[in-house]
N, C-alpha and C positions, 0 to 999 in steps of 0.2 A: 033546489039550486044550491042551498047551503051545503047539502051533502056533496054535490059535484064539486063545489068550490073547495070543500075540505079535502076531497080526494086529490084535486089539482095541487093544493098546497103540500099535501103529503108526498106526492110524486116529485114536486119541485125540491122538497127537502131531501128526498132520497138521491136525486141527481146531484145536488150540491155536496151531499156527503160522499157520494161516489167520486165526484171530481176532486174533492179534497183528499180522499184516500189515494187516488191515482197520483196526485201531485206530491203527496207525502212519499209514496213509493218511488216516484221518479227522483226526488231529491236524495232518497236513501241509496238508490242505484248509482247516482252520480258520485256520491261520497265514496261508495265502495270502489267504483272504478278509479277514482282519483287516488285513493289509498293504495290500490293495487299498483297503479303507475308509479307511485312514490317508492313502494317496496321494490318493484322491479328495477327501477333506476338505481336504488341504493345497492341492490345485489350486483348490478352491472358494474358500478363503480368499484365495489369490493373485488370483484373478479379481475378487473383491469389492474387494480393496485397489487393484487397477489401476483399476477403475471409479470408485472414490472419488477417487483421485488425479487422474484425467483428466476428471472430470465433476462429479458432484453437490456435492462440498464446496467447489468453487472459485468465488469471486465473480469472474466473468469481466470485467465492466466496472464495475458500480456506478452506471451511468447511471440517473438518476431518470426516471420516466415518469408521465404522467397527473397525478392529484391530488398524488402525491408530489413530482413535479417542480415543480408550481405552488407547493406549500408551501415547498420548498427555495428557489426563486427569491424568494419573498416574505420569507423569513428573511434572505437576503443583502441584499435591497433595504432592509429595515428597519434592518439594521446599518449600511449605508453611506450611506443617503440623507442628503444635505445636507453630507456631509464632502467637502472638495475633494480631487481627485486630479490628479496630473500625472505621467505615465509610471509608474514604480514607487513613486512617493511617495503616501502617504495622510495627509491632515491639513493643517493650516495650515503653509505653508512658513516662517512666522515663529515657530513653536512653539519654546520655549526648549530642549526636549529632543528629541533624535532617537534613535529606536530602529532600529538596522540589523538586519534579519531575514535571515539566511542560510538558505535553505531549498531543498528538493527537492520538487517537486510530487507525486512518488510516495512520499515518505517518510511512513510511518504515524505516526511520532512528531510530525512537523510537523502532520499532520492533528489529532492529539489536542491539540496545543498551540493550533492555530488555532481549533478549535471550543470551547475552554474558556477558559483564562487570557487568551489574546490577544483573544478576543471581548469579554471584560469590559474590557480595556484600551482597545479601540477605542470601546466604548460610553461610557466615562467620560473617560479622560485624552485620547484622540485627539479625540473629539467636542468636548470643552471647549476645545481649542486648547493644551493643556499639552504634548502629545507629538505628533510626526509620525513616521511609519514609512517606512523605505526598504527595499524588498525587493531582495535580491541572491541570485542563483542559486548553488547549490553542489551539484555532482553527488555523491550518496552512495547513495541507495536505488535510483535508476534504474541498471540494469545495462548499458544500451546507450547509448553517447555520442550516436549519431545520434538516438535517441528522445528523449534528454534535450534536445538542441538543438531538436528538432521541437516538443516541448511548451512549452519556454521561449519560443521565438519566437512561438508562438501566443498566449501570455499577453502578451508585449511588444507584439504587433500590436494587441491589444485596448487596451493602454495608450496607443496613439496616438489613441484616441478617448476617453481618460480613463475607461477601463473595465478597466484592468489588475486592480484589486482585485475587481471583480465576477467576472471570469473566474477569477481565482485562488481566490477563496472558493468558487465553484461547483465547481472542480476538487477542492478538499479535501473539500467536502461529498459529492461523488460519486466519490471516489477508489475505485479497484478494489484487488484484492489485489496486493501488492508483487511486481514482477517476474513478472507473469502474462501479459504481452503485451497488456494491455487498451488501452494507449495507441496508437491508430491514427488515421487521418484521420476515420473515422466518429465516434469518441469526441470528438476535438477540434472537429469541425464541429458536433456536437450541443451541446457546451457553448457555442460561440459563438452558436448560434441561441437559446439560453436566456437570454442576457444582454440585459436590456431596454435598448432604445435603441442597440444596437450595429448599425452598418451592415455587413452581412455581406460585401458585395462589396468594400468598402473594407478590411475586415479581411483578406480573401483577398489583395488586392494588397499590403498592408503586409507580409505574411509573406515576400515575396520580397526585401525590402530587406536589403542586406548589413549595414547599420548595426545591425540587430537581432541578427544572428548574431554580430557582433563584440563585442556587449555581454557575451556569455557568458564568453569568456576574460578580459575585464576584471574581471568579478565574481569569477572564480576567483583572479585576482591579488590582489584586495582581501581575499578570504577568507584567502589565505596570509599577507597582511600582518598580520592579527590572530590568526593561528594557529588559524583555524577549520577543523576537519577532521571535524565531525559536524553533522548537522542535526536540529532547528533550532539554530543558534548565534545568540545575541542579544548585541548590543553597544550600550550607551547612551552618548551624548555630550551634555554640557550645559555650563552656565556653569562648573561646577567641574571640568571635564575629561572624560576618557573612562574609563568603568568597565571592569572586567575582563570578558572574554567569559564567557558562561554558556550551557550547552547543555542540551537536554532539554525536555520538556513542562512548562515552568515554570508555577506557579500564578499567579493574579492578585496575590496578596500578595507573591510573590517579585518579580514585575515592578514593582510599586509601590515596593518597597525599592530596586530598581535605579535607578528613575527619581529617587527622592528623594535618592539618593546623589550625583547629579551636577547637580541643579537649583540 
C-alpha cells in the first residue's frame, strides 16, 4: 500500500510540475506576443510619421491653377493697376515718403505682411501718391544662397518690364512651404507666365544680365547699413528724416504711424 501511495504521490508531483511548466510557458508566450504587438505598433507609427513628413502634410509648391490662379492674378491686378512701377519701386517717384521694404520672397512673415497691412498701404497711401515703396532683398528664410539669387533675379527681370511688383505679389500669394525646395525653374517660369503683359522671352533674356545679380549684394549692404537682420524690415524716410527700422508683419495702423512720423 505504501508503495502504491508513494507512486500516486510521485505521479501527482509530476502532474503539478507539468502544469507549472505549461503555465510558465503560457506566460512566456503571452509576453512574447505582447512585445511583438508593441513593436509592430511602434513600427506602424514610425511608418505613418515618415509618410506624413515626406508627403501629405507638405505644401510642395503653392502654385495656383485653374480658377484659383485666375482669381489670384485678378486680385494682384486690382491692387496694382494704375500705380506706376520702375524697377523695384512702386508708386509716384515724387511721393514725399519712401518705405524701404527689406524682404525674402520665401519668408512666411513677409507673406503675412504683404497680404495684409502692406496691401492696405498700397491701396491707400501708395495709390494716392503719399508713399512710394522700394523693395530690397535680404536673405533670411531662403536657406540656399543660389536659390535666393535665382528667385530674386527672376523678380528683377520682371522689373525691367515694369512688372517687378506683379511678379513679387504673385510669389507671395503662391508661396510654398518655407525651405521645402519648391522654388525651381518650373515654379519661377509659371509665375512669369501668370503676369499679365509680361513678355516671357524678354524676361528669360533679362535673367542673364549680370547687373541684376550684382543688385543682390548691394541690397545686402544697404540692409546692413540700417541694421536690418530680419524680414520683413521696414524703414521710412520723409521730410522729417528717417524713422527707426521696424520688423515683422506690421498692421496697417502701425504702417500709418510710421509714415506720419516722417512726413
